[in-house]
C-alpha positions in Angstrom: 116.8 222.7 104.3 119.0 220.8 101.9 118.8 216.8 100.6 121.0 215.9 103.8 120.0 217.8 106.5 116.8 219.8 107.3 115.6 222.1 109.9 112.8 223.6 111.4 112.2 226.2 114.1 108.9 226.3 116.8 109.2 228.0 120.2 112.7 228.3 119.9 113.9 224.6 119.6 115.4 224.0 116.3 114.4 220.3 115.4 117.5 219.2 113.0 116.8 215.7 111.0 119.5 214.2 109.0 117.4 213.2 105.8 119.5 210.6 103.9 116.8 208.0 105.2 117.9 205.6 102.1 121.5 205.3 103.2 120.8 205.3 106.7 121.7 208.4 107.2 125.4 207.7 106.3 128.1 210.1 106.2 129.4 211.3 102.5 130.7 214.7 101.7 127.5 216.3 101.4 126.7 215.1 105.2 129.7 216.5 106.4 129.5 220.0 104.8 125.7 219.8 105.7 126.8 218.9 109.3 129.1 222.0 109.4 127.1 224.1 108.1 123.8 223.7 109.8 125.8 223.9 113.2 127.3 226.9 112.2 124.1 229.1 111.0 122.5 227.7 114.2 125.1 229.5 116.2 124.0 233.1 114.8 120.3 232.1 114.9 118.8 234.8 117.0 115.9 233.1 119.5 117.6 229.5 119.8 117.0 228.4 123.0 117.7 224.6 122.2 118.4 221.7 119.5 117.0 218.2 118.9 119.6 215.8 116.1 117.8 213.1 114.8 117.7 211.3 111.8 115.2 210.0 109.5 113.9 206.1 108.4 115.6 203.3 110.1 118.7 204.6 111.8 120.0 207.6 113.3 123.5 207.5 111.3 124.9 204.6 110.2 128.8 206.3 109.7 130.8 206.5 107.0 129.4 206.2 103.8 130.2 202.5 102.1 130.9 204.3 98.6 133.7 206.0 100.6 135.1 202.8 101.7 134.6 201.2 98.3 136.5 204.2 97.1 139.1 203.7 99.8 139.7 200.0 98.2 140.2 200.9 94.8 142.5 204.1 95.3 143.7 203.9 98.7 143.7 207.3 100.4 140.1 208.6 102.3 137.8 207.6 99.6 137.3 211.7 98.7 138.5 213.0 95.4 141.4 215.0 96.0 140.8 214.4 99.9 144.7 212.8 99.9 145.8 216.4 99.8 143.8 217.8 103.0 146.1 218.0 105.8 144.1 217.0 108.4 146.3 218.1 111.3 145.4 221.7 109.9 143.3 223.4 112.3 140.7 224.8 110.0 138.0 225.2 112.5 139.8 226.8 115.9 140.8 223.4 117.3 139.5 221.5 115.1 139.3 220.1 111.4 136.8 219.9 109.0 135.7 216.4 109.8 135.9 217.0 113.5 133.7 220.0 113.3 131.0 218.1 112.2 130.6 216.9 115.8 132.5 219.5 117.5 130.4 222.2 116.1 127.5 220.9 117.8 129.8 220.8 121.2 130.3 224.5 120.5 127.1 225.5 120.0 126.1 228.2 122.9 122.6 226.2 123.5 121.7 222.5 124.8 121.8 220.0 121.7 119.8 216.7 122.5 120.4 213.7 120.3 117.3 211.2 119.8 119.0 208.3 118.8 117.1 204.8 117.0 118.2 201.8 114.9 122.3 202.4 114.8 124.8 204.8 115.6 128.0 203.6 114.3 131.3 204.8 113.7 130.9 208.6 112.8 127.3 208.4 113.5 128.4 207.2 117.4 130.7 210.3 117.3 127.9 212.5 116.2 125.9 211.6 118.8 128.8 212.4 121.3 128.7 215.9 120.0 125.3 216.6 121.9 124.8 217.5 125.4 122.4 214.7 126.1 121.6 211.3 124.4 118.0 210.1 124.4 118.3 206.0 123.0 115.6 203.9 121.9 115.1 200.7 123.8 116.8 198.5 120.5 119.6 201.0 119.6 122.7 199.8 118.9 125.8 201.7 118.8 129.7 201.2 118.4 133.2 202.9 117.9 133.6 200.8 114.4 136.8 202.4 113.2 139.0 199.8 114.2 137.3 197.7 111.6 138.3 200.1 108.7 141.9 200.0 110.1 141.3 203.6 111.5 141.0 205.4 114.7 138.3 207.5 115.8 138.3 211.3 114.3 135.7 213.1 114.7 136.4 214.5 118.4 134.8 211.8 119.8 137.8 210.8 122.3 137.9 214.0 124.1 134.1 213.6 125.0 134.6 210.2 125.5 137.1 210.1 128.2 134.7 212.4 130.0 132.3 210.1 130.1 133.3 206.7 130.2 135.4 204.6 132.5 139.0 204.3 131.0 139.1 200.3 130.3 135.9 200.9 129.1 136.4 203.2 126.4 139.6 201.1 125.6 137.8 197.9 124.8 135.5 199.5 123.1 138.1 201.0 121.0 140.2 198.0 120.6 137.4 195.7 119.6 134.9 197.8 117.7 132.1 195.7 119.1 128.4 196.8 118.9 127.1 197.3 122.0 123.1 197.6 122.9 121.3 201.0 124.3 121.2 199.1 127.9 124.9 198.7 127.7 125.3 202.7 126.3 123.3 203.5 129.9 125.3 201.5 132.3 128.7 203.3 130.4 127.3 206.7 130.9 126.9 207.1 127.1 122.8 207.2 127.4 120.8 209.8 129.1 117.7 207.8 129.3 116.4 204.9 127.2 112.8 205.8 126.1 110.4 204.3 123.6 110.2 207.4 121.7 113.6 209.4 121.7 112.6 211.9 119.6 109.3 212.7 121.1 110.9 212.7 124.6 114.2 215.2 123.3 111.6 217.6 121.9 109.6 217.8 125.2 113.0 218.4 126.9 113.8 221.0 124.5 111.2 222.7 125.1 111.3 222.4 129.1 115.0 223.9 128.4 113.5 226.3 125.9 111.2 227.9 128.8 114.4 228.8 131.3 116.0 232.1 130.9 118.1 231.7 128.1 120.7 233.3 129.7 121.3 231.3 132.5 121.2 228.3 129.9 123.8 229.6 127.7 125.8 230.2 130.7 125.4 227.0 132.3 126.7 225.4 128.9 129.4 227.3 128.7 130.7 226.6 132.3 130.3 223.0 131.8 132.3 222.7 128.5 135.2 224.1 130.3 134.8 221.2 133.1 137.0 218.9 130.8 139.7 221.0 130.4 141.5 221.9 127.0 140.7 219.6 124.5 142.8 220.7 121.5 145.6 218.2 122.2 143.2 215.4 122.0 141.5 216.8 118.8 145.5 216.8 117.5 146.3 213.7 118.3 143.5 212.3 116.5 144.1 214.2 113.7 148.1 212.9 113.6 147.1 209.4 114.3 144.6 209.0 111.6 146.4 210.8 108.9 149.4 208.2 109.4 146.7 205.3 108.9 144.8 206.5 106.2 145.8 204.8 102.7 148.8 202.8 104.9 149.1 198.9 103.7 147.4 197.7 106.8 144.3 200.0 106.4 144.1 199.0 102.7 143.8 195.6 103.6 140.9 195.9 106.5 138.6 197.9 103.9 139.5 195.3 101.1 139.2 192.3 103.5 135.5 193.7 105.2 134.5 194.6 101.7 135.4 191.2 100.1 134.4 189.4 103.2 137.2 187.5 104.1 139.8 187.5 106.6 142.6 190.3 107.1 146.3 189.8 106.2 148.2 192.4 108.2 151.8 193.1 107.9 153.6 192.6 111.1 154.6 196.0 112.7 
């Protein structure tokens, strides 16, 4: 356990919890590190049969930490000290970069991952949920592809996963508007596996059911199913190329400043 993610093991099921409840489990640098490290460690865990991913407190994950946006407002760039020197197009984790690996790592785990979502899953938090094989949502859960609000594009491996789940026009509408949508809408779009009053309890129950099946067959099934969507490499690289061009550019900085100052943005024309 660290100060961002906790892991407990029982009967082959890893109960993984985001534990930054005071910040609605928002993604700061330490949370990114913890997510990447945890998925990497679990990939080597002997006896692992299934994973449940959830958040403590009021939300699953509220997205990028507001402190990062405040730093963007003042200094431009991505809000990480030295982060402007990071080449997002560098493939440091196979076909992914570091931020993408915080999501893609769960997709790559050899066992099924179930996300239990309550409260909100916004922006990077929504993309984190997409890294799971299945998503169980509380009735009042809310989601958003929120990056457009900050002058950005989704860039944490969500787009190749979304392309296999959601109708093209729905994906475009959610990406272009960044609007918040309900659990019921998520279900109709193909983004929710089930809506239930206690998603974590249900997810743990399903994980235990999976854990009681042949581990060789389960791992073979995940390998097989992961290949159905084709090569994600081009989509992952495209995310990084587009995001790197946007971060710190005048209109992206203006989007951040306008949101933090609660005013209408004044964008330069393309």
